[in-house]
C-alpha positions in Angstrom: -32.8 -24.2 -7.7 -29.5 -22.7 -8.9 -31.3 -19.4 -9.5 -32.7 -19.4 -6.0 -29.2 -19.9 -4.5 -27.8 -17.1 -6.6 -30.6 -14.8 -5.6 -30.0 -15.7 -1.9 -26.3 -15.1 -2.3 -26.9 -11.6 -3.8 -29.3 -10.9 -1.0 -26.8 -11.9 1.6 -24.1 -9.7 -0.1 -26.5 -6.8 0.0 -27.9 -7.2 3.5 -26.8 -9.4 6.4 -28.1 -9.4 10.0 -26.5 -11.1 13.0 -27.4 -11.3 16.6 -25.2 -9.7 19.1 -24.8 -11.5 22.4 -27.2 -9.0 24.1 -29.6 -9.3 21.2 -29.7 -13.1 21.4 -30.4 -13.0 25.2 -33.1 -10.3 24.6 -34.8 -12.4 21.8 -34.7 -15.6 23.9 -36.2 -13.6 26.8 -39.0 -12.4 24.5 -39.8 -16.0 23.5 -39.8 -17.0 27.2 -42.2 -14.2 28.0 -44.4 -15.2 25.0 -44.7 -18.8 26.3 -45.4 -17.6 29.8 -48.1 -15.2 28.5 -49.8 -18.0 26.4 -49.8 -20.4 29.4 -51.0 -18.0 32.0 -53.1 -15.6 29.9 -51.6 -12.8 32.1 -52.3 -9.4 30.4 -49.2 -7.9 32.0 -47.0 -10.5 30.3 -48.8 -9.8 27.0 -48.0 -6.1 27.4 -44.4 -6.9 28.2 -44.2 -9.2 25.1 -45.6 -6.5 22.9 -43.1 -4.0 24.2 -40.2 -6.4 23.6 -41.3 -7.3 20.1 -41.8 -3.6 19.3 -38.3 -2.8 20.5 -36.9 -5.5 18.1 -38.9 -4.1 15.2 -37.8 -0.5 15.9 -34.2 -1.7 16.3 -34.3 -3.5 12.9 -35.8 -0.5 11.2 -33.4 2.1 12.6 -30.3 -0.1 11.9 -31.5 -0.4 8.3 -31.8 3.4 8.0 -28.3 3.8 9.4 -26.6 1.9 6.6 -29.0 2.8 3.8 -28.2 5.5 1.3 -24.5 5.7 2.1 -21.9 6.1 -0.7 -18.3 5.2 0.2 -15.0 6.2 -1.5 -11.7 4.8 -0.4 -8.3 6.7 -0.6 -5.1 4.8 0.0 -1.4 6.0 0.0 0.6 5.2 -3.1 3.0 3.1 -1.0 4.0 2.6 2.6 7.2 1.0 4.0 6.7 -2.3 5.8 6.0 -1.9 9.6 5.0 1.8 9.1 1.4 2.9 9.7 -0.9 2.6 6.7 -3.6 5.3 6.9 -6.7 4.6 4.8 -9.2 7.3 4.3 -12.9 6.8 3.6 -15.2 9.6 2.3 -18.8 8.8 3.2 -21.7 10.6 1.7 -25.2 10.3 3.2 -27.7 10.6 0.3 -30.8 10.4 2.7 -32.7 13.7 2.8 -33.9 13.6 6.4 -32.3 10.9 8.4 -28.8 10.8 9.8 -26.6 7.7 10.0 -25.3 7.0 13.5 -22.6 4.6 14.8 -21.5 3.3 11.4 -18.4 1.1 11.1 -16.4 0.4 7.9 -14.4 -2.8 7.8 -12.3 -4.6 5.1 -11.3 -8.2 4.9 -7.7 -8.7 5.9 -7.4 -5.4 7.8 -7.6 -5.7 11.5 -8.6 -2.1 12.3 -11.9 -0.7 11.2 -12.9 3.0 10.7 -15.8 4.4 12.8 -18.2 7.2 12.1 -20.3 8.4 15.0 -22.5 10.6 12.9 -23.2 11.4 9.2 -25.9 14.0 8.8 -28.6 13.9 6.2 -27.1 15.1 2.9 -23.7 15.6 4.4 -20.2 14.2 3.7 -17.7 13.2 6.3 -14.4 11.4 6.5 -13.3 8.3 8.5 -9.8 6.8 8.8 -8.3 3.5 9.8 -4.6 2.9 10.6 -3.1 -0.6 10.1 0.5 -2.0 10.0 1.9 -4.7 7.8 4.9 -6.8 8.7 5.5 -8.2 5.2 6.1 -6.3 2.0 3.9 -7.1 -1.0 0.7 -6.3 -2.7 -2.5 -6.6 -0.6 -5.7 -6.5 -2.7 -8.7 -4.6 -1.5 -12.2 -5.3 -2.7 -15.2 -5.1 -0.4 -15.9 -2.5 2.2 -18.5 -3.7 4.7 -20.7 -1.0 6.2 -22.2 -2.2 9.5 -24.0 -0.9 12.6 -25.5 -2.2 15.8 -27.5 1.1 16.3 -29.6 1.8 18.2 -29.8 -0.8 21.0 -27.0 -3.2 20.2 -29.4 -6.1 19.6 -28.4 -6.9 16.0 -25.4 -6.2 13.7 -26.7 -5.2 10.3 -24.2 -5.2 7.4 -24.0 -4.1 3.8 -21.2 -4.7 1.3 -19.8 -2.1 -1.2 -17.4 -3.2 -3.9 -14.4 -0.9 -4.2 -11.5 -2.5 -6.1 -8.0 -1.4 -5.0 -4.7 -2.5 -3.5 -2.2 -1.6 -0.9 1.5 -1.5 -2.0 3.8 -2.3 1.0 7.4 -1.4 0.2 10.3 -3.3 1.7 12.4 -1.6 4.3 15.1 0.5 2.6 17.2 1.9 5.5 19.6 -0.9 6.2 23.2 0.2 6.9 25.2 -1.2 4.0 28.8 -1.0 3.0 29.4 1.2 0.0 29.5 -0.6 -3.4 33.0 -1.2 -4.8 34.6 1.7 -6.6 33.7 1.7 -10.3 30.4 -0.1 -9.8 27.9 1.4 -12.2 30.6 2.7 -14.6 32.3 1.2 -17.6 35.2 -1.2 -16.8 37.7 -2.8 -19.1 40.3 -5.4 -18.2 39.2 -5.2 -14.6 40.1 -1.5 -14.3 37.4 1.0 -13.5 37.3 3.9 -16.0 36.0 7.1 -14.5 35.0 10.0 -16.6 37.0 13.2 -16.3 35.6 15.9 -14.0 33.2 18.1 -15.8 32.6 15.8 -18.7 29.0 15.9 -19.8 26.6 14.3 -22.2 24.8 15.9 -25.1 23.4 19.4 -24.6 19.6 19.4 -24.1 18.5 23.0 -23.7 17.9 25.7 -21.2 15.8 25.6 -18.0 15.2 27.7 -14.9 17.9 27.6 -12.2 17.3 25.3 -9.3 19.1 25.2 -5.9 22.1 23.0 -6.2 22.8 23.7 -9.9 26.4 24.4 -10.9 26.8 28.2 -11.2 29.1 27.5 -14.2 26.1 26.3 -16.1 24.2 29.7 -15.9 23.5 31.1 -19.3 23.9 34.8 -18.5 22.6 36.2 -21.8 19.3 34.2 -21.5 19.1 35.0 -17.8 19.2 38.7 -18.6 16.5 38.3 -21.3 14.1 36.3 -19.1 15.0 38.2 -15.9 15.4 34.9 -14.1 18.5 32.7 -13.7 18.6 30.1 -16.6 21.1 27.2 -16.8 22.2 24.9 -19.6 21.0 21.3 -19.2 22.9 18.3 -20.4 22.1 14.6 -20.7 23.7 12.4 -18.1 26.1 9.8 -19.6 24.5 6.3 -19.4 27.8 4.9 -18.2 27.3 6.7 -14.9 24.0 4.9 -14.2 24.1 2.3 -11.3 22.2 -0.9 -12.2 21.1 -3.1 -9.3 20.4 -6.7 -10.3 18.4 -8.9 -7.8 18.6 -12.6 -8.4 15.3 -14.2 -7.5 16.5 -17.8 -7.5 15.8 -19.3 -4.1 13.1 -20.3 -1.6 11.0 -17.5 -0.1 12.5 -17.1 3.3 13.6 -14.5 5.8 17.0 -14.5 4.1 15.5 -13.8 0.7 13.4 -11.0 2.2 16.5 -9.5 3.7 18.1 -9.4 0.2 15.1 -7.5 -1.1 15.7 -5.0 1.7 19.4 -4.8 0.7 18.4 -4.1 -2.9 16.0 -1.4 -1.7 18.7 0.1 0.6 21.2 0.3 -2.3 18.6 2.2 -4.3 17.9 4.5 -1.4 21.6 5.2 -1.0 22.0 6.0 -4.7 19.0 8.3 -4.5 20.4 10.1 -1.4 23.7 10.6 -3.3 22.0 12.1 -6.3 23.0 9.2 -8.6 21.0 7.7 -11.5 20.1 4.1 -10.8 18.0 1.3 -12.3 16.7 -2.1 -11.3 16.6 -5.6 -12.8 14.6 -8.1 -10.8 13.2 -11.2 -12.7 11.2 -9.9 -15.6 10.9 -6.4 -14.1 13.2 -3.7 -15.3 13.1 -0.1 -14.1 15.2 2.1 -16.4 17.8 4.4 -14.8 16.7 7.8 -13.5 17.4 9.9 -10.4 15.3 11.4 -7.6 12.6 10.4 -5.1 10.2 9.4 -7.9 12.7 6.8 -9.2 13.1 5.4 -5.7 9.4 4.9 -5.5 9.3 3.1 -8.8 12.1 0.7 -7.6 10.3 0.1 -4.3 7.0 -0.6 -6.2 8.8 -3.2 -8.4 10.4 -4.8 -5.3 7.1 -5.0 -3.5 5.9 -7.3 -6.4 8.9 -9.7 -6.8 8.7 -13.4 -5.8 11.5 -15.8 -5.2 11.4 -19.2 -6.8 13.9 -22.0 -7.3 13.7 -22.0 -11.1 14.0 -18.2 -11.5 16.3 -17.3 -14.4 19.4 -15.2 -13.7 19.2 -11.4 -14.1 19.5 -10.1 -17.6 20.6 -6.5 -17.4 20.4 -4.5 -20.6 24.1 -3.4 -20.1 27.4 -5.1 -19.4 27.2 -6.9 -16.0 30.6 -5.2 -15.2 28.5 -2.0 -14.8 26.1 -3.6 -12.4 25.7 -4.7 -8.7 24.4 -8.2 -8.1 22.3 -9.1 -5.0 21.9 -12.8 -4.8 21.3 -15.7 -2.4 23.6 -18.2 -4.2 25.9 -15.7 -5.9 25.7 -17.3 -9.4 27.8 -15.4 -12.0 29.0 -13.0 -9.3 32.4 -12.7 -10.9 30.8 -11.2 -13.9 29.6 -8.2 -11.9 31.3 -5.0 -10.7 30.2 -5.9 -7.1 28.0 -8.5 -5.4 26.1 -8.8 -2.2 25.8 -12.6 -1.7 24.1 -14.8 0.8 23.3 -13.4 4.3 23.2 -9.6 3.9 26.5 -8.0 4.9 24.7 -5.3 7.0 24.9 -3.8 10.4 21.6 -2.9 11.9 21.3 0.7 13.1 20.5 1.3 16.7 16.8 1.8 17.3 
């Protein structure tokens, strides 16, 4: 009995058929015509019954051909900010040699908007897109793409499932208007006094590389530039004391306030990226080592998309002295040990829309 149930479950996952409202009315009408023909022996009613049953058979066969032989591939963006449009692209290949697929819809559980394909020619490949919006950051798993059609007469909806594992990464908002972190945040401090490095102080020499816009002309190595016939500059390591560490305390109940603190953390990272600073993140058990640039901001946003608040969360454990870090916290525990802290309700001013 268990084997029969499993076989039936596999069959339902492979093919499902459902009446549309019009199909249900049409089928009940066919039954009524059949009863009337049997009771009256009227040849005209028998002809009408045959035509209606033939239409049902043809509709079932054509809908089956529409969803058969289709291969689907899904392409999703690496990450999208919350409330922004998420565009998902589907590549659909029709492996049938002679028959086209018409009026095909691609749906996924949890996504309100489906993708629609009016026509996929025999042996052809085409693209469909769906656009959705998410109001919460997080990781949204994707698994099953349902291929469906009500072609040709809209009597039945026939469906087939295709397993395509994946996920959508929805980043927190990172454009909040924040006050600047306190001077000295992210740099070494001793006895409560910020120690800034002298202008022009550099880390260890790494080597030579091609000049990029924005490089200091003083770093151009003229002899190598003449030899390679392109501008070449000296490259140095950045001192780790100049890295800005952002520590998010995850102790607390999941709430609108905790989500706002995630956005504050993301906005601090975006601010550091816009200013060309190196920055890192500590959030629960997740640590993003310091780096600079747009790629680093994406890594931080990816980590923030995955964090969860809970009451028993341990305090942040940055790999450097907390006096070189910024704390973002609901309760503000150990805030005095940090260079700066954003505690409780986010001290932000929303920008005008």
